[in-house]
C-alpha positions as CSV (number, residue, x, y, z in Angstrom):
1,X,-17.4,-1.9,-18.1
2,X,-13.9,-1.1,-17.1
3,X,-13.2,2.0,-15.0
4,X,-10.1,3.9,-16.2
5,X,-8.2,6.4,-14.1
6,X,-5.3,8.3,-15.6
7,X,-2.5,9.3,-13.3
8,X,-1.4,12.6,-14.9
9,X,2.1,13.5,-14.1
10,X,4.6,14.6,-16.8
11,X,3.7,12.9,-20.0
12,X,6.4,10.2,-19.9
13,X,5.4,9.2,-16.3
14,X,1.6,9.3,-16.8
15,X,-0.2,6.0,-16.9
16,X,-3.7,4.4,-16.7
17,X,-5.1,2.4,-13.9
18,X,-7.8,0.0,-15.2
19,X,-10.3,-1.5,-12.8
20,X,-12.6,-4.2,-14.2
21,X,-13.8,-7.8,-14.3
22,X,-11.9,-10.3,-16.5
23,X,-8.8,-8.2,-16.8
24,X,-6.5,-11.2,-16.1
25,X,-7.9,-12.8,-19.3
26,X,-7.0,-9.7,-21.3
27,X,-3.5,-9.1,-20.0
28,X,-1.8,-10.5,-23.1
29,X,-3.9,-8.5,-25.4
30,X,-3.3,-5.3,-23.4
31,X,0.4,-5.8,-23.3
32,X,0.5,-6.4,-27.1
33,X,-1.3,-3.1,-27.6
34,X,1.3,-1.5,-25.4
35,X,4.2,-2.9,-27.5
36,X,5.3,-5.5,-24.9
37,X,6.5,-8.9,-26.3
38,X,8.5,-10.1,-23.3
39,X,7.4,-10.2,-19.7
40,X,9.1,-11.2,-16.4
41,X,6.6,-11.9,-13.7
42,X,7.5,-11.7,-10.0
43,X,4.9,-13.4,-7.8
44,X,4.8,-15.0,-4.3
45,X,4.2,-18.8,-4.2
46,X,0.6,-18.7,-3.0
47,X,-0.5,-16.2,-5.7
48,X,1.4,-18.1,-8.4
49,X,-0.3,-21.3,-7.4
50,X,-3.7,-19.6,-7.7
51,X,-3.3,-17.5,-10.8
52,X,0.0,-18.4,-12.4
53,X,-1.3,-21.1,-14.8
54,X,-4.1,-18.8,-16.0
55,X,-1.7,-15.9,-16.6
56,X,0.7,-18.2,-18.5
57,X,-2.2,-19.4,-20.7
58,X,-3.2,-15.8,-21.5
59,X,0.4,-14.7,-22.3
60,X,0.9,-17.8,-24.5
61,X,-2.3,-17.0,-26.3
62,X,-1.1,-13.5,-27.1
63,X,2.4,-14.6,-28.0
64,X,4.1,-12.8,-25.1
65,X,7.3,-14.5,-24.1
66,X,7.4,-14.8,-20.3
67,X,9.4,-15.8,-17.3
68,X,8.1,-16.4,-13.8
69,X,10.2,-15.6,-10.7
70,X,9.0,-16.6,-7.2
71,X,9.5,-14.8,-3.9
72,X,8.7,-15.9,-0.4
73,X,5.6,-14.1,0.9
74,X,5.8,-11.9,3.9
75,X,7.2,-8.4,4.7
76,X,10.3,-9.9,6.2
77,X,11.4,-11.0,2.7
78,X,11.2,-7.5,1.3
79,X,14.9,-7.0,1.6
80,X,18.2,-6.6,-0.2
81,X,18.8,-10.4,-0.2
82,X,15.6,-11.0,-2.2
83,X,16.4,-8.1,-4.6
84,X,19.9,-9.5,-5.2
85,X,18.5,-13.0,-6.0
86,X,16.0,-11.5,-8.4
87,X,18.6,-9.4,-10.2
88,X,20.7,-12.6,-10.6
89,X,17.8,-14.6,-12.0
90,X,16.9,-11.8,-14.5
91,X,20.6,-11.6,-15.7
92,X,20.9,-15.4,-15.9
93,X,17.8,-15.5,-18.1
94,X,19.2,-12.7,-20.3
95,X,16.4,-10.3,-19.6
96,X,17.2,-7.0,-21.2
97,X,15.6,-3.6,-21.5
98,X,13.2,-4.8,-24.2
99,X,11.4,-6.7,-21.4
100,X,8.7,-5.5,-19.1
101,X,8.6,-6.6,-15.5
102,X,5.3,-7.4,-13.7
103,X,4.3,-7.7,-10.1
104,X,1.6,-10.3,-9.4
105,X,0.7,-10.2,-5.7
106,X,0.2,-7.9,-2.7
107,X,1.9,-4.8,-1.6
108,X,5.1,-6.5,-0.5
109,X,5.6,-8.1,-3.9
110,X,4.7,-4.9,-5.7
111,X,7.3,-2.9,-3.6
112,X,10.0,-5.5,-4.1
113,X,9.3,-6.0,-7.8
114,X,9.1,-2.2,-8.4
115,X,12.5,-1.8,-6.6
116,X,14.0,-4.5,-8.9
117,X,12.4,-3.0,-12.0
118,X,13.7,0.5,-11.2
119,X,17.2,-0.7,-10.5
120,X,17.8,-3.5,-13.1
121,X,19.5,-2.1,-16.2
122,X,18.5,1.4,-15.0
123,X,14.8,0.6,-15.4
124,X,12.4,-1.8,-17.0
125,X,8.9,-0.9,-17.9
126,X,6.8,-2.0,-14.9
127,X,3.3,-3.5,-14.8
128,X,1.4,-3.8,-11.5
129,X,-1.2,-6.6,-11.2
130,X,-2.2,-6.2,-7.5
131,X,-4.1,-9.2,-6.0
132,X,-4.9,-7.9,-2.4
133,X,-7.2,-5.1,-1.4
134,X,-4.4,-3.2,0.2
135,X,-2.3,-3.3,-3.0
136,X,-5.3,-2.5,-5.2
137,X,-6.4,0.7,-3.3
138,X,-2.9,1.9,-2.3
139,X,0.4,0.2,-2.7
140,X,0.2,-0.4,-6.5
141,X,-0.4,3.3,-7.3
142,X,2.0,6.2,-7.1
143,X,5.4,4.8,-7.9
144,X,6.8,4.4,-4.3
145,X,8.9,1.2,-4.6
146,X,11.2,0.1,-1.8
147,X,12.8,-2.6,0.3
148,X,13.1,-2.6,4.1
149,X,16.3,-1.9,6.2
150,X,16.9,-3.0,9.7
151,X,16.5,0.6,10.8
152,X,13.2,1.1,9.2
153,X,10.5,0.1,6.7
154,X,10.9,1.2,3.1
155,X,14.2,3.1,3.8
156,X,15.8,2.0,0.5
157,X,13.8,2.8,-2.6
158,X,12.8,5.0,-5.6
159,X,10.0,7.0,-7.0
160,X,9.4,4.9,-10.1
161,X,6.0,5.0,-11.8
162,X,4.5,1.9,-13.4
163,X,3.5,1.9,-17.1
164,X,0.2,0.4,-16.2
165,X,-1.9,-0.9,-13.3
166,X,-4.5,-3.6,-13.9
167,X,-7.0,-4.2,-11.0
168,X,-9.2,-7.3,-11.1
169,X,-11.6,-7.2,-8.1
170,X,-12.3,-10.9,-8.3
171,X,-8.8,-11.6,-7.0
172,X,-10.2,-10.4,-3.6
173,X,-12.6,-13.4,-3.3
174,X,-9.6,-15.7,-2.7
175,X,-8.1,-13.6,0.1
176,X,-8.1,-14.9,3.7
177,X,-10.4,-12.9,6.1
178,X,-7.3,-11.5,7.8
179,X,-5.8,-10.3,4.5
180,X,-9.1,-8.8,3.5
181,X,-9.4,-6.8,6.7
182,X,-5.8,-5.7,6.3
183,X,-6.9,-3.8,3.2
184,X,-10.0,-2.4,4.8
185,X,-7.7,-0.5,7.1
186,X,-6.2,1.4,4.2
187,X,-9.7,2.0,2.8
188,X,-10.7,3.5,6.2
189,X,-7.6,5.7,6.0
190,X,-8.8,7.3,2.7
191,X,-12.2,8.1,4.2
192,X,-10.6,9.6,7.3
193,X,-8.2,11.9,5.5
194,X,-10.3,13.0,2.5
195,X,-13.6,11.3,1.7
196,X,-16.6,11.6,4.1
197,X,-18.9,9.8,1.6
198,X,-16.6,6.8,1.7
199,X,-16.8,6.9,5.5
200,X,-20.6,6.9,5.2
201,X,-20.5,3.9,2.8
202,X,-18.2,2.0,5.1
203,X,-20.6,2.5,8.0
204,X,-23.9,2.0,6.1
205,X,-22.7,-1.1,4.0
206,X,-20.6,-2.8,6.6
207,X,-22.3,-6.2,6.2
208,X,-22.2,-6.2,2.4
209,X,-18.5,-5.0,2.4
210,X,-17.6,-7.8,4.8
211,X,-19.4,-10.3,2.5
212,X,-17.2,-8.9,-0.4
213,X,-20.1,-7.9,-2.7
214,X,-18.3,-7.3,-6.0
215,X,-20.2,-4.2,-7.1
216,X,-19.4,-2.5,-3.7
217,X,-15.8,-3.6,-4.0
218,X,-15.5,-2.0,-7.4
219,X,-17.0,1.2,-6.1
220,X,-14.6,1.3,-3.1
221,X,-11.6,0.5,-5.2
222,X,-12.5,3.2,-7.8
223,X,-13.0,5.8,-5.1
224,X,-9.6,5.0,-3.4
225,X,-7.8,4.9,-6.7
226,X,-9.1,8.3,-7.7
227,X,-8.1,9.8,-4.3
228,X,-4.6,8.3,-4.5
229,X,-4.1,9.5,-8.1
230,X,-5.1,13.0,-7.1
231,X,-2.5,13.1,-4.3
232,X,0.2,11.7,-6.6
233,X,-0.5,14.2,-9.3
234,X,-0.2,17.1,-6.9
235,X,2.9,15.9,-5.1
236,X,4.6,13.0,-7.0
237,X,7.8,12.9,-5.0
238,X,6.3,13.8,-1.6
239,X,8.1,17.2,-1.2
240,X,5.1,19.5,-0.6
241,X,3.5,17.9,2.4
242,X,0.4,17.0,0.3
243,X,1.1,13.4,-0.4
244,X,2.3,12.9,3.1
245,X,-1.3,12.9,4.2
246,X,-1.6,9.4,2.8
247,X,0.6,8.4,5.7
248,X,-2.0,9.0,8.3
249,X,-1.5,6.3,10.9
250,X,1.8,5.2,9.3
251,X,4.2,7.1,11.5
252,X,3.6,4.9,14.5
253,X,2.1,2.0,12.4
254,X,5.4,1.3,10.6
255,X,7.2,1.1,14.0
256,X,4.6,-1.3,15.4
257,X,4.7,-3.4,12.2
258,X,8.5,-3.7,12.3
259,X,8.8,-4.2,16.0
260,X,6.2,-7.0,15.9
261,X,8.7,-8.7,13.5
262,X,5.9,-8.4,11.0
263,X,3.6,-10.7,12.9
264,X,1.2,-7.9,12.6
265,X,0.1,-7.2,9.0
266,X,0.5,-3.7,7.6
267,X,-3.1,-2.8,7.9
268,X,-3.4,-4.1,11.4
269,X,-0.4,-1.9,12.5
270,X,-1.8,1.1,10.6
271,X,-5.1,0.6,12.4
272,X,-3.3,1.1,15.7
273,X,-1.4,4.0,14.2
274,X,-4.6,5.7,13.2
275,X,-5.9,5.5,16.7
276,X,-2.6,6.9,17.9
277,X,-2.8,9.8,15.5
278,X,-6.5,10.4,16.4
279,X,-5.6,10.6,20.1
280,X,-2.9,13.1,19.3
281,X,-5.3,15.1,17.2
282,X,-7.8,15.1,20.1
283,X,-5.3,16.0,22.8
284,X,-3.9,18.9,20.7
285,X,-7.4,20.3,20.3
286,X,-8.0,19.6,16.7
287,X,-10.3,16.5,16.6
288,X,-13.5,16.4,18.7
289,X,-14.0,13.5,21.2
290,X,-17.1,12.5,19.2
291,X,-15.2,12.1,16.0
292,X,-12.4,10.2,17.8
293,X,-15.0,7.8,19.1
294,X,-16.5,7.5,15.5
295,X,-13.1,6.5,14.2
296,X,-12.7,3.9,16.9
297,X,-16.2,2.6,16.2
298,X,-15.5,2.2,12.5
299,X,-12.3,0.3,13.2
300,X,-14.3,-1.9,15.6
301,X,-16.9,-2.6,13.0
302,X,-14.3,-4.2,10.8
303,X,-12.6,-6.0,13.8
304,X,-9.3,-4.1,13.4
305,X,-6.9,-3.7,16.4
306,X,-6.7,-0.5,18.3
307,X,-4.0,-1.2,20.9
308,X,-0.5,-2.6,21.1
309,X,-0.7,-6.3,22.0
310,X,2.9,-7.3,22.3
311,X,5.8,-6.0,24.4
312,X,6.9,-2.7,22.8
313,X,8.8,-0.1,24.8
314,X,8.4,3.7,24.6
315,X,12.1,3.8,24.0
316,X,11.7,1.7,20.8
317,X,8.9,4.0,19.6
318,X,10.9,7.1,20.1
319,X,13.9,5.6,18.4
320,X,11.8,4.5,15.5
321,X,10.3,8.0,15.1
322,X,13.6,9.4,14.0
323,X,13.8,7.0,11.1
324,X,10.3,8.0,9.8
325,X,10.5,9.4,6.2
326,X,8.5,12.5,7.2
327,X,11.2,13.6,9.6
328,X,12.7,16.8,8.3
329,X,15.8,18.4,9.8
330,X,15.3,16.4,12.9
331,X,11.7,17.5,13.4
332,X,9.2,14.7,14.0
333,X,6.1,15.3,11.8
334,X,2.7,13.6,12.2
335,X,-0.3,13.5,9.9
336,X,-3.2,14.6,12.2
337,X,-6.9,15.3,11.7
338,X,-8.8,18.6,12.0
339,X,-12.0,16.5,11.5
340,X,-13.0,13.2,9.9
341,X,-12.3,13.9,6.2
342,X,-9.6,16.5,6.7
343,X,-6.0,15.7,7.4
344,X,-2.9,17.9,7.7
345,X,0.8,17.6,8.4
346,X,1.8,18.9,11.9
347,X,5.3,19.5,13.3
348,X,6.8,19.7,16.7
349,X,4.5,17.4,18.7
350,X,5.8,17.3,22.3
351,X,7.7,14.1,23.0
352,X,5.9,13.9,26.4
353,X,2.5,13.7,24.7
354,X,3.7,11.0,22.3
355,X,4.9,9.0,25.3
356,X,1.6,9.5,27.1
357,X,-0.5,8.3,24.2
358,X,1.9,5.3,23.7
359,X,1.3,4.3,27.3
360,X,-2.4,4.6,26.9
361,X,-2.4,2.3,23.9
362,X,-0.3,-0.4,25.5
363,X,3.3,0.4,25.2
364,X,5.5,-0.2,28.2
365,X,7.7,2.3,30.0
């Protein structure tokens, strides 16, 4: 049976997230019920080769006119050049405001497609069909859509909520091991900031989770979706410091991801960023040494990185901090931990301490 989570913002921006088996086969029927007769689908080449024919068949069966647009996979392609090409293709195919636009793929495709959807003709109705664990538990929910800028990740974007999110756990069975672990990092983040029961599940069921047992995956996705929806409902546009907690590990993680030239995947960089934030939490007297070790052990269980393994200078880290979206009036703010399961936003961390932790984790002076 499907699990349905309603993201309750103001009425015109509220929407359901549906988690269930066989959703791909019901996309056309669901869209027809929502009044959609025309759909433009943005997908990366690999995902389109796996699922594109099936989606076309389903849309044809429901009488939904459709157009497929391909993008090159990889974060380095989440940029203005890709957005410009997609705008041109939509215009050339006479896509108008009667169409919906869908993302079929991971977080990068969802961010880019959402950015295009928000900006083309001042906004098309947007459908998220996330195919990676990271996108299913995090990136597809909450309406943050963006492209990258040379100065920082996700610097250009909108808050633009989807009309609908459809999450099919069986997509995850086709992921590479590396991409699957990439998503596990974000799952760990949810446990660390808010959900001790999820942390217990991740520890107790490590083998089954690594084996991608579908019932467990559905449970994990459902827990994360509900947590994300709660944060979004309380602080949709990230102005109260509540939703910022979802960025635990991201302050340094985004810098590491970008400076690696995206050779590190998002979750891999965030894993290092979580260790960084955990170390800061410990050194500032908030997190116990025991809990810091527990965080490291959990990341080790899922073979996620905990140190910087490429040449990255402290200077680059400090420069990158000033482009973080949590910076307010020049003050660098980090999401830290009071304990495992409780995060908070902290300002005015001494730069000297940031540099010390960076050196400890492998940055170069």
